[in-house]
N, C-alpha and C positions, 0 to 999 in steps of 0.2 A: 204644662209640665207637671209631673206628679212629684210631690214632695217626698223625700225619703222618710220612711217610718223608723221610729226608734226600735231597736232590737231589744228584746228582753234579755235578762241575765242568763236565762236558760239556753238561749240560742248562741250567745257569744262566749260560752264557757271555754276556757283554755283547754287545749288537747292534753296538757299534762295532768289536769284534774281527772279526766277520763282514764288516763294511764294509771294514775295512782289508785283510783277506785277499782279498776279491773285487776290491778296487781293484788290489792287487798282481797278481792274475791278469790283469786287464784290461790293465795296463801291459805285462806280460811278453808277452801274446798279441799286442798291438799291435806291439811291437818285432819279435817273431818273424815276424808276417805281413808287415810292411813289408820285412823282410830276405829272406824266403824265397819268398813267394807273388807271382807276377807280377801286375802291375796290368792285368788283361785284362777288368775289369768285374765279376768275381765275388769279388774280394778282400773287399769289405765284407760280402757275404752269407755267404761262407764263415767270416769272422771272427765274425759274429753267431751262427751255428750252433755254431761251436767254443766260443765263450764260454758259450753256453747249456749245452752238454754239460759243460764244465768247472765251471760254477757248480753244476749238479746233482750232479756227482761230489764236489765239495768239500763242499757242504752235507751230503750223505749221509755222507761220511766224518767230518765234524766233529760231526754231531748225530744220526746214524742209530743203529740198534741195535747196530752193530759199532764204535761210536766208542771203546768201552773197550779195543779191541785196540790202539789208538794212544794209550796212556796217558802215555808219557813221551817225552823227546827222542830216546832211543835208537831207539825204534820208528819215529819219524818220519824219523830219519836213514837207517835201513834202507830205508824206503819211497822216500826221495829218491834214494839210490844205485841202487836197483832201477829206478826210473823213468828215470834217466840211462842205465843199461845197456840197457834195453828200447828206449828211443828211439834209441840208437846202433845197435842191431841193426837196427831198421827203416830207419834212414837208410842203413846199409851195404847193405841188400838192395835199395834203390831205385836 
């Protein structure tokens, strides 16, 4: 008989934590698109596509095979600062 293995915290995260995170992404993306994207009829479609990509990325980071790389707040803080720097770089290049 095989003994059950202990699940990591990344695997047994409650569904409401995902819902809160995805809701925050939706609010941030809505604010960003209303502020930066012109309302020429493509804002809604571009927002839906962007939200889908961000949901896929977020869920794969939270629950994917590389989720253990982001095991504490320090790792997430580095990722946050890195994303701000990369976003600023792309904004400066446009």
